[in-house]
C-alpha positions as CSV (number, residue, x, y, z in Angstrom):
1,X,-18.4,-1.2,-21.3
2,X,-17.5,2.2,-20.0
3,X,-13.8,3.3,-20.3
4,X,-12.0,5.8,-19.3
5,X,-11.8,8.9,-21.9
6,X,-8.5,8.5,-23.8
7,X,-6.3,11.3,-24.3
8,X,-6.7,13.2,-28.1
9,X,-3.9,13.0,-30.3
10,X,-2.9,16.9,-29.3
11,X,-2.8,16.4,-25.7
12,X,-1.1,13.3,-26.3
13,X,1.7,15.1,-28.1
14,X,1.3,18.3,-26.2
15,X,2.8,15.6,-22.7
16,X,5.4,13.9,-24.8
17,X,7.0,17.3,-25.9
18,X,6.7,18.7,-22.6
19,X,8.6,15.8,-21.4
20,X,11.1,16.2,-23.9
21,X,12.0,19.6,-22.6
22,X,11.9,18.2,-19.1
23,X,8.5,20.0,-18.2
24,X,5.8,18.1,-16.1
25,X,2.3,19.6,-16.6
26,X,2.0,20.2,-12.7
27,X,5.6,21.3,-12.7
28,X,7.2,18.5,-10.6
29,X,10.6,17.5,-11.6
30,X,10.5,13.9,-13.1
31,X,11.7,12.0,-9.9
32,X,9.1,13.6,-7.9
33,X,6.1,12.3,-6.1
34,X,3.1,14.0,-5.8
35,X,1.8,15.4,-2.5
36,X,1.5,12.1,0.0
37,X,-1.0,12.3,3.2
38,X,-1.5,9.8,5.4
39,X,-4.1,9.4,7.8
40,X,-5.8,7.2,10.1
41,X,-9.4,6.7,11.6
42,X,-10.7,6.6,14.8
43,X,-10.9,2.4,14.5
44,X,-7.7,0.4,14.4
45,X,-6.6,-0.5,10.6
46,X,-8.5,2.2,9.2
47,X,-6.4,4.0,7.0
48,X,-6.7,6.9,4.3
49,X,-3.9,7.5,1.7
50,X,-4.3,10.8,-0.5
51,X,-1.5,11.1,-3.3
52,X,-2.2,13.8,-5.4
53,X,-5.7,13.4,-6.6
54,X,-5.8,9.6,-5.7
55,X,-7.3,8.6,-3.2
56,X,-7.1,5.4,-1.5
57,X,-8.9,3.9,1.5
58,X,-7.8,0.3,3.4
59,X,-9.7,-1.3,6.6
60,X,-8.2,-4.4,8.2
61,X,-10.3,-6.7,10.1
62,X,-9.2,-9.9,11.6
63,X,-11.8,-12.8,12.7
64,X,-10.9,-16.2,13.9
65,X,-11.1,-19.1,11.5
66,X,-10.1,-22.7,10.8
67,X,-6.4,-22.6,9.3
68,X,-6.1,-24.2,5.3
69,X,-5.4,-27.9,5.9
70,X,-1.8,-27.5,4.4
71,X,-0.6,-25.0,6.7
72,X,-1.6,-26.0,10.0
73,X,0.5,-23.6,12.1
74,X,0.2,-20.6,9.9
75,X,-3.0,-18.5,9.5
76,X,-4.6,-16.3,6.8
77,X,-3.8,-12.9,5.3
78,X,-5.9,-11.8,1.8
79,X,-6.3,-8.9,0.4
80,X,-9.3,-7.7,-1.5
81,X,-9.7,-4.7,-4.2
82,X,-12.5,-2.5,-5.0
83,X,-12.4,-0.3,-7.8
84,X,-16.1,1.5,-7.8
85,X,-17.4,3.5,-10.5
86,X,-16.8,6.0,-8.1
87,X,-13.5,6.2,-8.9
88,X,-13.4,6.3,-12.1
89,X,-16.0,5.6,-15.3
90,X,-13.8,3.1,-16.4
91,X,-14.5,0.9,-13.2
92,X,-17.6,-1.0,-13.2
93,X,-19.3,-2.7,-9.8
94,X,-19.2,-6.6,-9.8
95,X,-17.0,-6.8,-12.6
96,X,-13.6,-6.9,-12.3
97,X,-11.6,-5.1,-14.7
98,X,-7.9,-6.0,-16.2
99,X,-6.6,-3.0,-14.6
100,X,-7.7,-4.7,-11.0
101,X,-7.0,-7.9,-11.8
102,X,-3.4,-6.7,-12.2
103,X,-3.2,-4.4,-9.3
104,X,-4.2,-7.2,-7.2
105,X,-1.7,-9.9,-8.5
106,X,1.0,-6.9,-8.1
107,X,-0.7,-6.4,-4.2
108,X,-0.1,-10.1,-3.9
109,X,3.3,-10.5,-4.7
110,X,4.4,-7.7,-2.9
111,X,2.6,-7.9,0.1
112,X,1.5,-11.2,1.2
113,X,3.8,-13.1,-0.9
114,X,7.2,-11.3,0.3
115,X,5.7,-12.2,4.0
116,X,5.5,-9.2,5.3
117,X,2.9,-10.2,8.0
118,X,4.3,-13.0,10.7
119,X,1.3,-15.9,9.3
120,X,2.7,-17.9,12.3
121,X,2.2,-16.0,14.9
122,X,-1.7,-15.5,13.4
123,X,-1.9,-19.1,14.8
124,X,-3.7,-19.8,18.0
125,X,-4.5,-23.9,18.5
126,X,-2.5,-25.8,15.7
127,X,-5.2,-27.0,12.8
128,X,-8.3,-25.8,15.0
129,X,-8.0,-22.0,15.2
130,X,-6.1,-19.2,14.0
131,X,-6.8,-15.3,12.7
132,X,-7.4,-14.3,9.4
133,X,-6.6,-11.2,8.5
134,X,-8.2,-9.1,5.6
135,X,-7.0,-6.1,4.0
136,X,-10.2,-4.2,2.3
137,X,-9.1,-1.7,-0.2
138,X,-11.9,0.7,-1.5
139,X,-10.2,3.3,-4.3
140,X,-12.4,6.6,-3.9
141,X,-10.8,8.8,-7.0
142,X,-8.4,7.8,-9.7
143,X,-5.4,10.0,-11.0
144,X,-3.1,7.7,-11.6
145,X,-0.6,6.1,-9.4
146,X,-3.0,3.5,-8.2
147,X,-0.7,0.3,-6.9
148,X,1.9,3.5,-5.1
149,X,-1.0,4.5,-3.2
150,X,-3.0,1.2,-2.3
151,X,0.0,-0.4,-1.3
152,X,1.1,2.5,1.2
153,X,-2.2,2.2,2.4
154,X,-2.2,-1.4,3.3
155,X,1.1,-1.0,4.7
156,X,-0.1,1.6,7.2
157,X,-2.9,0.3,7.9
158,X,-1.4,-3.0,9.0
159,X,1.2,-1.2,11.4
160,X,-2.5,0.6,12.8
161,X,-4.3,-2.3,13.4
162,X,-4.1,-4.3,16.9
163,X,-6.5,-7.2,17.0
164,X,-8.1,-8.6,20.0
165,X,-5.9,-10.6,22.7
166,X,-6.5,-13.9,23.5
167,X,-6.5,-16.5,26.2
168,X,-5.9,-20.5,25.7
169,X,-6.8,-23.4,28.0
170,X,-7.3,-26.5,26.2
171,X,-9.1,-26.1,23.4
172,X,-10.8,-23.1,24.6
173,X,-10.4,-20.2,23.2
174,X,-11.5,-16.4,25.0
175,X,-11.2,-13.5,22.9
176,X,-10.5,-10.6,25.2
177,X,-12.6,-6.7,24.1
178,X,-10.2,-3.9,23.9
179,X,-11.9,-2.9,27.3
180,X,-10.9,-6.5,28.5
181,X,-7.3,-5.8,27.5
182,X,-4.5,-4.1,25.6
183,X,-5.0,-5.0,21.6
184,X,-2.1,-7.1,19.8
185,X,-0.5,-5.2,17.3
186,X,0.5,-7.6,13.9
187,X,4.2,-9.1,13.8
188,X,5.4,-7.6,10.8
189,X,8.3,-8.9,9.0
190,X,9.2,-6.0,6.6
191,X,7.4,-3.1,5.1
192,X,7.1,-3.3,1.6
193,X,6.6,-0.3,-0.6
194,X,5.8,-0.2,-4.3
195,X,7.1,2.6,-6.6
196,X,6.3,2.9,-10.5
197,X,7.9,4.6,-13.1
198,X,7.0,5.5,-16.3
199,X,8.7,5.2,-19.8
200,X,8.7,7.7,-22.3
201,X,10.2,8.5,-25.7
202,X,11.6,4.8,-26.5
203,X,12.6,4.7,-22.9
204,X,14.7,7.3,-22.7
205,X,12.2,9.3,-20.3
206,X,11.5,8.2,-17.1
207,X,8.9,9.8,-14.4
208,X,8.2,8.8,-11.2
209,X,4.7,8.8,-9.9
210,X,2.8,9.9,-12.8
211,X,-0.6,11.2,-13.2
212,X,-3.9,9.7,-15.2
213,X,-2.7,11.7,-18.4
214,X,0.7,10.7,-18.2
215,X,-0.1,7.1,-17.6
216,X,-2.2,7.1,-20.9
217,X,0.6,8.8,-23.0
218,X,3.6,6.2,-21.2
219,X,5.0,3.5,-23.5
220,X,5.7,1.2,-20.9
221,X,5.8,0.9,-17.1
222,X,7.7,-0.9,-14.3
223,X,6.6,-1.3,-10.6
224,X,9.4,-1.8,-8.3
225,X,8.7,-3.2,-4.3
226,X,11.2,-2.5,-1.9
227,X,11.7,-2.2,2.0
228,X,13.4,0.7,3.8
229,X,16.9,-2.0,3.9
230,X,16.9,-1.7,0.7
231,X,15.6,-5.5,0.1
232,X,14.1,-6.2,-3.4
233,X,10.9,-7.6,-3.1
234,X,9.6,-7.9,-6.6
235,X,10.1,-6.1,-10.1
236,X,7.0,-5.9,-12.5
237,X,7.2,-4.9,-16.2
238,X,4.2,-5.6,-18.1
239,X,5.4,-5.1,-21.7
240,X,5.9,-2.1,-23.2
241,X,9.3,-0.5,-24.5
242,X,12.2,-2.4,-23.8
243,X,15.0,-0.4,-21.0
244,X,18.3,-0.1,-20.9
245,X,20.3,-1.3,-18.4
246,X,22.1,1.8,-16.4
247,X,18.5,3.4,-16.9
248,X,16.7,0.5,-14.6
249,X,19.9,0.9,-12.3
250,X,19.0,4.2,-11.8
251,X,15.4,3.5,-11.2
252,X,16.3,0.9,-8.2
253,X,18.7,3.8,-6.6
254,X,15.7,6.1,-6.8
255,X,13.3,3.1,-5.4
256,X,15.8,3.1,-2.6
257,X,15.5,6.5,-1.5
258,X,11.8,7.4,-1.9
259,X,11.3,4.1,0.0
260,X,12.8,5.4,2.7
261,X,11.4,8.7,3.0
262,X,7.8,6.8,2.4
263,X,8.4,4.1,5.1
264,X,9.9,7.3,7.3
265,X,6.8,9.3,7.0
266,X,4.1,6.5,7.9
267,X,6.3,6.1,11.2
268,X,6.2,9.6,11.7
269,X,1.9,9.4,11.4
270,X,1.7,6.6,13.6
271,X,3.7,8.4,16.4
272,X,1.2,11.2,16.1
273,X,-1.6,8.8,16.2
274,X,-0.4,7.2,18.8
275,X,0.0,10.1,20.9
276,X,-3.5,11.1,20.0
277,X,-4.9,8.5,21.7
278,X,-2.9,8.0,24.6
279,X,-3.7,11.5,25.6
280,X,-3.3,11.6,29.8
281,X,-2.5,8.1,29.6
282,X,1.0,5.5,29.5
283,X,2.8,8.1,27.3
284,X,2.0,11.0,29.4
285,X,2.7,9.1,32.8
286,X,6.4,8.3,31.3
287,X,7.2,11.7,30.2
288,X,6.4,12.8,33.4
289,X,8.9,14.2,35.6
290,X,9.0,13.9,39.4
291,X,8.8,16.5,41.9
292,X,11.0,16.6,44.3
């Protein structure tokens, strides 16, 4: 089975000694994110996120299907992740690695189980027809921060997505194309964002947004999911070194700030995309001044 090239003892020692002197290899402070870029494609629901050298593409799709028997009044929302050898030699096509399973579960808890999307709004005819929303996450390049980049990509894509409008006449459902009716945005309850912390030197040193080499040298990690209102959605600490409670509280405070910054960045990018799509349209009409 292919594996990611491991750090040599010299590289590991160099990284740890540099961190002990409050120095990171890329010159960032301990609580700094790498450059984050969010962009949208021509189709609704296509989002690309680049966090440093890590690149993630997410595409949202929708189809009409039958709801689950035990949830007749709810639609369906699923998340699928694909970690291909294109991103890293540690990933294999058609075979889930342990990391891919962990990433999928964390994203499920962070977004789907936190009820980020209002599944009741996806119901068309109770027990008969509903919308099935699917988020396909493709990792194109991997250099650490995979959960954070994937979560940001999914949340941005969900906000950007528009499903076709429908009309109901008895049991007959008519789906309108984008040319016939304005598409409908998804109903989102909140916007959870994942922030990953890495621990070193027995939990005394904390890094935000570690690169791949920094991840390979860490003693433990913790993933915090929170929305911009400061509501905690989940904490995932998958083993590793124990961490003092005061350090954890500091991580929570840092998460609040970073989540607000990321949420604002996504909102800004969405407004820019909406403006580009509406050149000469409704926005221009509403902002036009009357000639007097």
